[in-house]
C-alpha positions in Angstrom: -2.7 -0.8 21.3 -5.4 1.4 22.5 -7.4 1.8 19.3 -8.2 -0.4 16.3 -10.3 -0.7 13.1 -11.0 -3.9 11.2 -12.2 -4.8 7.7 -13.4 -8.3 7.1 -11.6 -10.5 4.5 -13.1 -11.1 1.1 -13.5 -14.8 0.0 -10.4 -16.6 1.3 -8.0 -13.6 1.1 -7.4 -10.2 2.6 -8.8 -8.5 5.6 -7.2 -5.5 7.2 -6.6 -4.5 10.8 -5.3 -1.1 11.9 -4.0 -0.5 15.4 -2.7 2.8 16.8 -1.7 4.4 20.1 -3.3 7.3 21.9 -0.6 9.7 20.7 -2.0 9.4 17.1 -5.2 11.1 16.2 -6.7 8.8 13.5 -10.0 9.4 11.6 -11.2 6.7 9.3 -12.3 8.5 6.1 -13.3 5.6 3.9 -12.7 1.8 3.7 -13.3 -1.0 1.4 -12.3 -4.7 1.4 -8.8 -3.7 0.1 -8.0 -0.5 1.9 -8.4 1.8 4.9 -8.1 5.5 4.2 -7.3 7.7 7.2 -6.5 11.2 8.2 -4.1 11.5 11.0 -1.8 13.5 13.1 0.9 12.4 15.5 1.5 14.3 18.8 -0.9 17.0 17.6 1.3 17.9 14.7 0.1 18.7 11.1 -2.7 16.5 9.6 -2.0 14.2 6.7 -3.6 11.3 4.9 -2.5 7.7 5.2 -3.9 4.8 3.3 -3.3 1.1 4.2 -3.6 -1.4 1.4 -3.9 -5.1 1.0 -4.5 -5.3 -2.8 -6.7 -7.8 -4.5 -5.0 -11.1 -5.1 -7.2 -11.9 -8.2 -5.9 -10.5 -11.5 -9.4 -9.6 -12.7 -9.9 -7.2 -9.8 -6.6 -5.3 -9.9 -7.3 -2.6 -12.6 -10.6 -1.6 -10.9 -8.9 -1.5 -7.5 -6.2 1.0 -8.7 -8.8 3.1 -10.4 -10.9 3.4 -7.2 -7.8 4.1 -5.2 -6.8 7.0 -7.4 -10.2 8.6 -6.7 -9.4 9.0 -3.0 -7.3 12.1 -3.4 -8.5 14.4 -6.1 -6.3 17.2 -4.8 -2.7 16.2 -5.7 -1.3 18.7 -3.2 -2.5 16.6 -0.3 0.1 15.2 2.1 -0.5 11.5 1.4 1.3 8.3 2.4 0.3 4.8 1.3 1.6 1.6 2.9 0.8 -1.2 0.6 0.9 -4.9 0.0 -0.6 -4.6 -3.5 -0.2 -8.2 -4.6 1.5 -6.9 -7.7 5.2 -7.4 -8.7 6.1 -4.2 -10.4 9.5 -5.0 -11.8 11.2 -8.2 -13.1 14.0 -7.9 -10.5 11.3 -8.0 -7.7 10.6 -11.6 -8.4 12.8 -14.7 -8.0 11.0 -17.7 -9.4 10.4 -19.6 -12.6 7.0 -18.1 -12.9 7.4 -15.1 -15.3 6.9 -11.4 -14.5 3.6 -10.1 -15.9 4.1 -6.5 -17.1 0.4 -5.9 -17.7 -0.3 -6.2 -14.0 2.3 -3.6 -13.2 1.1 -1.1 -15.8 -2.1 -0.3 -13.9 0.0 0.3 -10.8 2.3 2.7 -12.7 -0.7 4.5 -14.2 -2.0 5.0 -10.6 1.4 6.5 -9.6 1.3 8.9 -12.5 -2.3 10.0 -11.9 -1.8 10.4 -8.2 1.6 12.1 -8.3 3.2 9.6 -5.9 6.7 8.2 -5.6 8.1 5.2 -3.9 10.3 5.5 -0.8 13.4 3.4 -0.9 13.6 0.4 1.5 16.5 -0.9 3.4 17.2 -4.5 4.0 16.2 -7.5 2.0 15.0 -7.3 -1.6 11.9 -9.5 -1.1 9.0 -9.1 1.3 7.0 -12.3 0.6 7.9 -15.9 0.0 6.4 -19.3 -0.4 8.0 -22.7 -0.8 6.2 -24.5 -3.6 8.4 -27.6 -3.5 11.6 -28.7 -2.0 13.5 -27.2 -5.0 11.4 -24.2 -5.7 10.8 -21.1 -3.6 9.0 -18.0 -4.9 10.3 -14.7 -3.6 8.6 -11.4 -4.4 8.7 -7.8 -3.3 5.1 -6.8 -2.8 5.3 -4.3 0.0 6.1 -0.6 -0.7 5.6 2.8 0.8 4.3 5.5 -1.6 4.3 9.2 -0.7 3.3 12.5 -2.3 5.9 15.2 -2.6 4.1 17.3 0.1 4.3 14.4 2.5 8.0 13.8 1.8 8.9 17.3 2.9 7.1 17.2 6.3 9.4 17.9 9.2 10.9 14.8 10.7 9.2 15.5 14.1 5.8 15.0 12.5 6.6 11.5 11.4 
């Protein structure tokens, strides 16, 4: 890739790297240890916002993270797309393990969706995007990766995407 931007990891987790080709015009607007917020256009088409997330792995940091993220776009009519690994399981069916689903972690995520007027895009393929083998008999499977978009982004012409 011709261009890149890097955010250092925090403690033993995280870190973000963003690469893009010359046909994408990318401006870094803001970044923190858990996100890179950009404004971009592809092939000189209409500008829109895109935020790349690797959410905090520590439960005590999650609520503050979603609060700070919701402050990125005060104008809910912005064309905005978020690609995320939020480190939050948002529904019980998005987890396959003996470790229980924790609904309090998901509530801050759903509050963020409501405040930001975003919706999830449907995914094709497997149900889970992350796994770890804890023992020979126990694997943990979770869906952590999602794409969120504003209504304005979802109606962009296909050629722009």
